[in-house]
N, C-alpha and C positions, 0 to 999 in steps of 0.2 A: 529524487537522486540528483546530485549535482552533475553538471556537464563535465566531460573529461577534457583536460588540457592536453597539449601535445605530448605524446608518449607516456602520459600519466598512467595509463592502464597496464603498461607492460610489466611494471614491477609491483604496484600495489596489490595485484592479485595474490601475492604471497601472504598478505595480511588477512585474507579471507579464510582462515582456518586451515591453511596448508601446513602440513607437518614437515618440518625440515629435519635433516639428519641429526641436528643437535638435540631434537626432541625425541629421538628414538629411545625406546626402553632398553633395559639391560639385556633383554632377550636378543636384541639385534646388534649389540655392541660389536660382535665379530665382523658384521657387514661394514660398520663404520670404520673399523681398523683397516679392512681390506680396501675400502674406498680411499683412505688416506694413502696407503702404500701404492695403490695403482695409479692414483692421481699423480703422485710424485714420480712414479715410473714413466707415466705418459709425458710429464713435463720434461723429463730427461731425454725422451726419445722423440720429441716433436719433429725434429729435422728428419727423422726416419719415417714417422707416421704420415706426414703430409708434404713430403718432397721425394723426388725420385733420384736415386744415386746415378750420376752420369755414366760411370763405367758399366754398371749393371744394365743400364738402358741400352748402351751400345752392344753389349754382349747378347741381348735378347732381341735386337732389331730384326735379324734374319728370321728368327722364329715367328715374330709377330707379323712380318710381311707375308710369310707363308700362310699363317692362319688367316690373315686378311684376304689373301687371294682365294683360299678355299671358301671362306665365308661369302665372298663376292659371287663365286660360282653358285653357291647354294641360293643366295638371294635372287640371282638372275633366273635360275631354274624355277624358283618359286613364283617369280613374277610371270614367267612364260606359262607355267602350268595353271596360273590363277584364272586365265581366260577360259570361259566356258561357252556354251551355245547361246546363253542368254534366254530371256523369256519372250514370248510372243503374245502381244495383247490381242484379245478378241475385239470385234467391232464395238461391242458394248463398252469394253474397258477403254478402248481408244477414245470413245466419245466421252467417258467419264474423265479421262486424263485431260482432254482438250477443254472441257467445260470447267474443270478445276482451275486451269490456267487463266481462263477468262474471269472467274470469280476472284482469283488472287490478284489479277490486274486491277480490278475494281477496288480491292482493299488497299493496294499500293497507292493508287491515286488518292484515296481518302487519307492514308497515313502521311503522304507527302504534303497534303494541304493543311495539316494541323501542326502548328509549331509547338504547342503545349501538350505535355503528356497528360491527357485526360483519361478517364476510365475507358471510353470507347476507342481512343487511339491505341491505348495499350492492348486492349482486347484484339483490335484489328491487326496490330503488329505481331502479336503472339500467333494468331491464326495464319497470318501471311508468312512468317518465318517457318511455322510448322509445314506449310505447303511447300515452301522453297526447299526445305530439307527433304521432303518426300519426293519432290521432282528430281533432285540430284540422285537420291537413292534408286528411284525407279529407272532413271536414265542409265545408270551403271548396270542395273540388272538386265535391261533391254539390250544394251550394247554387248553384253557378255563379259564385262570386265570384273565380274565376281562369280563365285561358284554358287549362286543362289539356287540354280536348278539342282545341283548336286546336294546342297544342304537340305533342300525340301525333300528330296527323295530319301536322304538319310534319316531325317527327323520325322518321317511318317511311316517308318518301316516296322513298327511293332504295334501290338494290339492296343496298348495304353495310349500311345501317341495318336493312333488313328481314332481312338475313342474320343479324345479331347479336341481333335483338330476341327471337326465339324466342317471340313472343307476349306478352312481358312488358308492353309498352305497349299492344299491340293488345287485350289482355284486362285492362287495368288496371281496378281495383286487385287482381285475383285474386292475382298473385304477391306483392304487398305484404302482403296479409292473411295469406297462407300463411306468409311469413317472420315476420310479427309473432307468429303462433301458435307458431312454433318458438322464438322468444325467450321468450314467456311460459311455455311448457311447460318450458323449461330452468330458468327461475327457480323455478317452482313445484316442480319435482322437488328442487331444492336446499333450499328452505325446508321441504319435507316430510320432510327427513332432517336433524334437528337434530344428530345425531352428527357430521356433517361440518362443522359451523359452527366458526368460530374468530374470535378477536378479542383485542384491538382491532386494526383494520387502518387503512390510509391512508383518511382521510376527506376527499374532495375538496371537500365543502361547508364543513366547518369550517376546513380548512387555508387559511391566507392565502397561497396559492400565488402570487398576483399580486404578492406582496412578496418573492418569492425573487430572489436576485441571483447573478450569476456570481462565483465565487471560485476562482481558478486554473482548472483544466480541468473543474470541475464547477459545477453550480448548487446553491445551498444555501438552506435555510430554517432559520435558526437554526444548529444544529450537525449537521444531517443533510442528505445529498444528496437532491435531488428532481429530478423530470423534468416540468417544466411542459408542458402540452399545450393545444392549442386547434384551432379550425377557421376557415379564411378565410370571411368573409361569414356567420358564425354569428349568428343572431338567435333567441332563444328566444321561443316564442309568449306573448303577453301573458296569454292565458287560463291557461296552465300556471303562469306566474309568480305570478299572483293566487291560484292554488289551493295552490301548494306553496312559495311564497316566491321572491324574485328570485335567491337564491343557488342555487336548485335546478339552474340551468343549468350550474353548475360540475361537475356529474357528467360533462358532455361537453366543457366548455371552461373550464379553471380560470383562464385569462388574460383572460377577458371579451371575447374577440374582438380582431381586429387593429385598432388605431387607424389610421384613414386621414385623420386631422385634422392639419393643415389641407389634407391631400389630396395624393394622387398628382398630379403636375403634369399628367397627361393627362386628369384628370377634370373635371367641371363646375366644380370649385373652382380650376381652373388660374389664375383671375384673382387668387387670393390672393397671387401674386407682386407684384401691383401695390401700391405703397405706399399708394395711395388707399383700398385695401380692408384696411388693416392692422388696424383695430379688429375686423373680422370674424375675422381670423387670431387675434388675441389672445383673443377670446371663445371660439373653438373650442379653443385650447390650454388655457385655463383649465378648460373643460368636460371635456376629456380627463383632466385631473388628478384629477377627482372619481372616476374609475374605477380609480385606482392601477394603471395599465397598465404592464406591463414594456415594451411596444412603443410606438414612436412612428411617425411617418408613413413610408410609402414615399416617398422624395423623390428629386429629381435625375434623373428618368427622361426626361421629355419637354420639348420647347420650349413656350413659351406665346405666346399671341397678342399680348399687349401689348409684349413684347420684339421679336417679329417685325415689328410695325408700325413700331417705331423702327429696326430693323435687319433688313430682309427677308432679307439674305444670311446672317443668323444661323441661320435655319431650313434644315435639309437634309432630303433624302428618305432617311430611314433608319427601320428598325424599332427600337423600344425607346428609342432616344435620337435625338431629332429636332432637335438643335441642334449647332452647330459648337463643339467644345470648344477650338478654337484662336482663336475670335473674341474679341478682348480686351474690347471694350465690352460685348458681350452677356454674357460670362462674369463680368464685374465685377458685373452686376446679379444674376445667378444666385447668385454667391458671397455677395453682400450678403444675399440671401434666406436662405442657410444660416446666416449669422451672426444675422440677426434671428430666425429660427426658434429657434435655440438659446437666444438671450437670452429670448425669450418663454417657452419651456419652463422655463428656470431660474427665472424670476420666479414662475411658477405652481406649480412643484413644491415644495410645502411639506411633503410627506410623506416626503421622503428617499429616494424610490425612483428609481434611475437610469433615465434614458430611454435606450432602445436604438434608435438611429436606423438604419433600413434605408436606407443611402445610395443603393442602386441595385437595380433589379430586372432580372435576367438581362442583364447588360451585354455588349454586342458593339460593336465599332467597326472593322469590316473595311475594308481598302483593297485587297482583291483583286477582280479582274474576275469577274463572274458568280458571286460567292459570296453567301450569304444576308447581307443587311444591308450589302452592300458599297457604297461610294461613293468619289468622288475625294477627294484631299486638297485642301482649300480654299486660296485664295491666302494667308490668314493662316497656315494650316498649313504651306504651302510655305516661308514665311518662317521659321517655327520649325524646319523641317527643315534649311534652309540653315545656321541658327545651330547646330543639333545637329551637322551635318557638320563645321563649322569647329571646334567644340569637340573633336570626336573626332580629326580628322586634322591640325589645326593649319595646314597649308599646302595650297594648291590642287594643288601638285605631287604630294603624297602621295595625295590623293583621286584624281587622274587616273591615278596608277600603279596604284591598287587597282581602279578602275572601267574602266581602259583607255579613257579619254576625254581630251578636250582643252579642258576648261573654262578660261576666262580668269580667272575669280574665283568665289568661292562664291555671290555674288549672281547669277551667270549660270546656276547649276545648275538644271536643269529635268528632271522625269521625267513620263512619262505615267501618270496614275492614273485609276481603279483599276489596279493592276498586273496584267500578264499572268502567269498562273501558270507560263508557260514560262520565266520569269526565276528560278524557284526554284532555289536552289543557287548563285546569283551574288552578287557584292558589292552590287549595287543592291538586290536583294531583301532581303538580310540587313539592310542599313542602313535601308531603308524600314520593314521590320517591327519592327526593334528601336526605331527612333524612335517608331513608333506605340504600342508597348508602354510606352515611357518617358513619352510625353505623357499616355496614359490613366492610368498610375500617378500621374503628377503631378496630374491632375484629381482623383483620389480623395483623394490626400494633402491637397490644398488644401481640398476639401470637408470632410474630417474636421477640419482645423485651424480652419476658419471656424466649424464647429459648436461645437468646443471653446472657441473664443474667446468665443462667446455663452453656452455652457453648460459650465462647467468640469467638471461631473460627468458629462458625456455619455459614453455608450458607443456605438460604431459597429459596423456589420456591413454586408456586401455580399452580396446574394443571387446567388451564382455557380452556374453549371450544370456538373455533372461532365463532360459530354461535351466541354466546351471544353478540359479538361486531357487527356483520353484520346484526343481526336480527332487526326487526322493533320495539322492545320494550326494555325498561330499567327497567321492573318490577322485574328483578332478583337481583337487589341491587349491581351490579358490576360496580364500577368506574374503568374502565380499565386503564386509565392514572395513577390514584393514585396507583393501584395495581402493575403496572410496576415499579413505583418508590420504592415501598416497598420491592419487591423481590431482592435478590442478583443475582439470575439466573432466567431469564424469563422462564415461564413454560407454557406448552400447552398440550392439549389432542385433536388432530385433526385427520381428516380422508382423505384418498384418496381411494375411494371405487368404485368398479365396478358397472356400471349401469345394468350389467347382472343379478344381484341377489338382488334387493331391495324388501323388504317385502311389502305386499299390502298397509300397512298404510303409507309407504313412497312414493309409486309410484305416488300418486296424486300430490306430491310436486316436482317430478323430471322433469327436462328438458332433455328429452332423446336425444336431439341433441348433448349432451356432454356425454363422458364416465362417468364423475362425475360432475354434474351440480353445485356442491357446492365448487369445489376445488379453484376457483378464490377467493371466499370469505374466504376460509381458508388462502390462501396466503395473503389476505388483513389483516388478524389478525397479521401475522408475520410482515408485513411491518409497521403496526401501532405500534406494541410494539417496533420494532427496531427504529422507529422514535422518540419515547419517550425516550428510553434508548439505544442509539447506542453503548454504551460501555459495554454492558452486554451480556454474552453468553445465548444461548437458549437451553432449555431441553424439548423435547417432551417425557413425561414419559408414554404415552399410545397411541402410534401411530397406528391408525386403517388404515394402508395402505396396508394391506395384506389380502388375502382371509381368513376371520376368523369369527367365530360366526354366528349370524343371517344374516350377510351381505355376506356370503360366496357363492361362485359358484364353483362347482367342475371343470368347464372347463375354469376358468379364466386364461388367458395366463400368464406365468411367466414373460414375458416381462413387464407386468404392475407392477410387484413387483419392478423391476429395475427402471421403470419410476417414481413410487411413491416415492421411496427413494431418487432418484436424485432431483426430484421436490422440496421435502421438504428441502433438504440440501442446494440447491442453494438459497432457499427462506430465509435461515437464521438459520436452526436448527444445533446445534453443538453436541448434545447428543440425542440418540434415544433409546427408549425402546418400542419394537413392541408388540402390543397386540396379544396374541395367547395363546391357551391352549395346553400344551404338557403333556406327560404322567409322571407318577411318576418314581422314581429311579429304580423300577423293570420293568417298561415298561407297567404298567397297565393304562387304561384310565378311566376317570370318566364318567360314562354313562349319567350324567346330563349335560355334556358340549356338545356344538354343534360340530358335527363331520365333517361337510362339509368343505373340503379343509383345515382342520387344518394341521399344520406342521407335526403332527404325522401321518397323513394319506396322505399327499401330499409331497413326498420327493423333487419334483421339486421346490415347494415354499420354503422349508427349504434351499435347495442348493442355490437358486437364491438370497435369503436374504443375506446369508453369502458372496457369491461371490460378490454381489454389494457393501456391506460394505467394503470388502477388496479393491475393485476398488476405492471407494471414499477415502479411506485412502491412497492408492497409489498416488492419485491425490489431496492430501489435500491442497496443496498450490493453485492449480487452483480453488478448491471449495471455498476457502476463498476469492479469487479474485472475483468470482461470487457473493458471499454474500455482498461484499463491493463495488459493482458498484455504482458510483455516480448517484444520482437521476436526471432524466430528468425533472420531474415536481413534484410539491407539491400539495397535495389535502387537503383543509381545512376541519376540523372536528369540529362541534359544539355540545357539549354535551347537552345543553339545548334544542336544536331542536330535538335531538335524544330522549329525555325524553318526549317531548310534542307532536311531530308531527309524526304520524305513517307512513307518506310517506317520511320522511327525509332519513332514512337509505337505503331504496330501491333506492333513487336517488343517494346517495353516492356510493352504491355498484355497480350500473349500470355504473357509470362513471369509477370506478376503474376497473371493468371487461373489459370495452372497451379499456382502456389503457393497461391492463395486456396482452390481446391477440393481441396487436399491437406492441409488443416489447418495450414498454415505461416503464422505471424504475420509480416507484412512491414511494414517502414518504408522510407522513402526517404532518400537522401543526395544533397546537391547540392554543387557546388563552393563556393558561399558558406558552407554549413555547415562544410565542411572548412577554409576559410580562417579561420573564426571559432573553430576549435579543436576542433570535434566530431570524435570518433573512434569509428567503429563498433565495438561490443564483440561482434560476431558476424560471421557469414559475409557478405561483400560480393559481390553479383552485379552484373556490369557488362554489360548488353546493348550491342552494338557502337555507340559514338558515332562517326559518320562525319565530323562537323564539330566541331573542337576548337580553341580558341585555344591559343597556346603556354603561357600562364599556367595555364589550366585543365588542360591536359595534364600540366604539372608537378605540380599539386596532386593530380590523380587518381593519377598514378604513385606518388607518395609514399604515398598511402593504400593502394594495392594492395600495395605492398612491405611495409607495416607490419602487415598482417593477412592472414587467409585469404580468398582471392578466387577466384571463378569468372568467367572472361571468355567471353562468348558471341559468336560470329560472326567476321567477317573482320578486316582490319587496323584497328588503333586509329587514329582521327583521320587518315584519308587526306587530309582537307582542313582548312584553318584555318577560323575562323568565317565569313569572308567568302566562302569557296568556292575559294580558291587551293589547288592541289595542294601538299602538304607536300613540301619538297625532300628531307628526311631522314626516313625512316620511324621511327615511334616503336616502341620495343622493350618488350615486356611483361617485368616482373620474372620471374626463373626460378621463383619460388614460386607463380606464378599457374597455376591449372588452366584449361586452354583447352578449350572444348566448342563444337561447332557449334550444337547445340540443348540445352536444359536437361535434364540427367540428374539426377533427384531422389535418386539413391542417396547421394551425400555429404551432401545436405541432410537426409535422413531419419536419417542416422547422427549428426547433431549431438546433443549431450547434452540440449539444451533440447527437442528433438523426441522422441528415443528414450525419455525417461523419462516421457512422457505415456501415459495409458491408450490403447491402440491401438484405432483405429476403422477398419474396412474396409467397403466397400460393393460390392454386386453390382447391376447394372442393365443392361438391354438398350440400352446407349448406348456409342458409341465415344469419348465425351468425359467427363471427370470433371464432376460437378455436385452433389456433396454438400458443403454448407458445414458445417464443424464446427470448434469451438474448445474447448480444454480450459483450465480455470483453477482454481487453488487459492484457496479462500476460507474463512477461519475453520477451517482444518485439514482441510477436505474438498475433493475434486476434483469439479468440475462440468463437464458437457459440454453444449454447445448443438449440435443437429443440425437442418439444414434442407435438404430435397430441392429443389434448383433445376432438376432435370431435368423434362422433360415426360412422363416415364414413371416408374412406381413404382420405388423403390429398396429393396433389402434391406440393412439396416444390422446389422453385428455389432460389438459392443463387448466387448473382452476384459476383463470384470470378473465377479466371482462374484455380486455383488448390486448392483442399480440401483434407484433410486427416481425417479419422474417427478413433476414439478410440473404438475398438470392440474386446472383448474377449482377453484383454491383449496385443493387437497389435495395431499399427497405420497403417492403410491401406488406399489406395486411395479411394476417394469417388466422384461420379459424382456431378456436380453442380445442377442437376435436379434429384430428386428422389421422390419416394412415401413412405409415412409413413402410416402404418396401424393404426387403432384406438388404443390409449394407448401406442404406440411405440415411442422411442426417438432416437436421434443421438447426439453424442458429437463430434464436428468438430473443426479442426484447419485450418485457412486460410493460405495457403502457399504463394499465390500471386493473 
C-alpha cells in the first residue's frame, strides 16, 4: 500500500465504497429532499445557530449569574463532602507500599539511563508509570481526599458483590499492592537480563498516533499500519504529568481520551443544542482541536430539555434514545445541530485530522411489546408507516389481500403498538419491523449527511452491539447491512468478559462451558460487517474486554486481558477504546462507579492493557495478515428470515460457532451482495431460510447452482417474506449437498483448510472451544491459539519446530502444550 501524503487520507476514504446521498435508492428519496431543505434552512440561519444575539445575552445575564452562584455552592458543598476518613494501611501494607517505591526508583534509574526506546525500556517505563499512578491513587485514599471507604462499603453490601469480592475491597489495598509488586518484579526481571532486550520498538510516546487515519481497511500512520488505543474516561494524574511530561500518558492511551465535546446529549451539556448557547459549543469544539483527537463527540443519543419544552410529544420513554425520530419539527432541530456541529468542527480543524463522529451509542428502537427499550409507534410514526405501506403495495386492495383486512384507505390503517410477539411470522409483523428498520436507517443516513454538509471531511461511525445481530429478534430496528454501508468506519461496542463474575440476571443465559459463552457471536458480528464492507476500518469505541464495572472480578487473570485484546484485533478491530473508569486528574475516585478490578485499583490490568497494545503495534503487519485471511467458507444470511423466524438466527449462530472453533475462516453473503455481482469463491453454506421473497429465492438459487453448496435443514423458503405459504415448493439444485446438521468432513477437505498446519485439541468438554487461526506472513506460517473453554485444553500442532512470541521474545515451544482457560499462544512454524 502506498504511503500517504499530507492530508491525503482525509478525503480519499470516500472512495472506499462509501455510499453518498446521491447514491441513495428511491426508497430514501424523502430523506434526501429533507436534507436539502434543512441544509438550506441551516445556511439561512447560520448567524443564529453559531452566534449569540447581544440583546438576548444581556437579558439573560442576571439569570445566568444566579445559576452560576447556585452551581458554585453545589460544587463547593460537593468538594467539602468528598473528604472522608481515608484508609489506614496495616504494617504489612505499609511495607509493601515502601518496597514498591524502592522498586519503582530502580526502574526510573534504568529508564533515565536509556536514550533509545528499546523493548526493555518501554516495559520498564510502562511498569514505572503504572506504579506512579497507583501511588497517586493510594495517597489520595490514605489522605481521605476521596470516598473510597464509603464506596467500598457500598459495593460490598449485597450477597453477589460479597461473593465475587474475595476480600479484594474488604482488604483494600492489599490486593492492589500485591498486583503492583507483580508488575514491578516482571519489569525488573526483564531489565536485569539485557540479552533479552531488542529495539527499536513501537514508541507510544514519540509516535503521533493521534494523527493516524483510516486508509481502506486499516489505520495508517505514514506508510505503516498502526492500532490506536485508548480508554474511556481516562485522565492521567497531574502529578505524574508534571514529573514525566504530559505525553507520558500515551503509554496507556495514545488517542488522548475520548472527546465528549460538545457532549453526549444526555450529559449536563445537553443544553448545547440550544442556539443561544452556541458560543459555548464553538469554544469547546475549538478546544478539542488542540488535542488533535481522532475522535469527536458521541452524539445523537438522547433527547434534550429545550426541544422537549417546545414539543413535549417529541420526548419518549426509551432507553438510549429518548426522542421520536419520526417527529418532523423536533428532528429538524436535531438535524440542524448535526449540521452546525460539523460546521464548527470544520472551521476549527486546522490540523488536517479527520473528525470521526460517533453518531450513536448502542442504538435500539424496538416496537415489540415487553421487549427491552420497546415503545409504541408515535402518531407521526404511524403517518410515516402508512406512507411506507402505500409505497410498497400501491393499492389498498393489495394491502388487504396480504394482511387479510378490509381497510378503506391507507389513511385508515391502524395497528396496535408495541406489537404483540404472537404476530411474528405474519404480514403485519414483517411490514412493521421492516418499516422500523427503514426509518431508523433513514435517521442515520440523514444524520451522516447533515454532518458531512457541515464538515465535508467528516468520518462517521455507529457504536453497534454484536448481540443485536446474533440475537433472535429484529425488533430493535437495526438493518446491519445498511448501517455498514452508511458508516465511513465500522463501529462496535462488544465484550470479552470473564465467566467468573457474571451478575445473577446474566447467569441464567450463560454457558459456563466457555470463559465467555458469547464471544463467538461477537466475532460473528465482526465477520458479518467485514463481509459487507471489506474496505473499511473497524473501531470498537467501548470495548468491554477488561475487568470493569458490574462484570468485574478481582481475581480475573491478567492473561485474559491480553487474550481479549488479541482476539478482537485478529477478528478485525483497528482502533480500540477500552471501557473502564479511572480517577480524576487529582487521583480521586467517583464513589458511584464500580470499583472491582478497575484500572485504578488493579495495576496488573492497567499494565497488561498497555503492554499488550504495544505488542500488537510491534507486530502490526502480522495482525493485519490475520485480519485479511482469505475465507474458507461463506455463510448465507437472510434478513427476512431473521425478522420472521425466531429460530433462524440461533441456527446461523450455531453453524458459525462450530466453524469458528474448528479453525475455519468464515465470511457472510447476502442477497444484496449477490445482486451487486459478488460471487463466493469458496464453499457456500446455507442454513435453512424459512421466509424468502421470490426475488431473493431466485438470487440464492442461482448462487447455489453456480458453486459448491451445503444446505442445512428443511425445505427452502416455505413462506414468502410476509409469511404467506409458498404455493410451489422451491427445489434445490441437484449439485447441492443437503445435511440436517453441519458435517465438517467436506469442509475440512477443502484445499484452503487441508493445506494448513493441523491443530488438534483435547479437553474434558463436549463442545469445541479452542480458537485458532493459521496465516502465512512474509514466507512463514503463524498460528494463533486461544482456549475459550472453562477447562484446560491440551493442544497438539503437527509441526517439527515452533517458536512462541512471549514477553517480547521469540522462544522455542513444544508441539504439544497445555493452555489454561483464557490463555493464548502466538506461534511461528519453523518447519
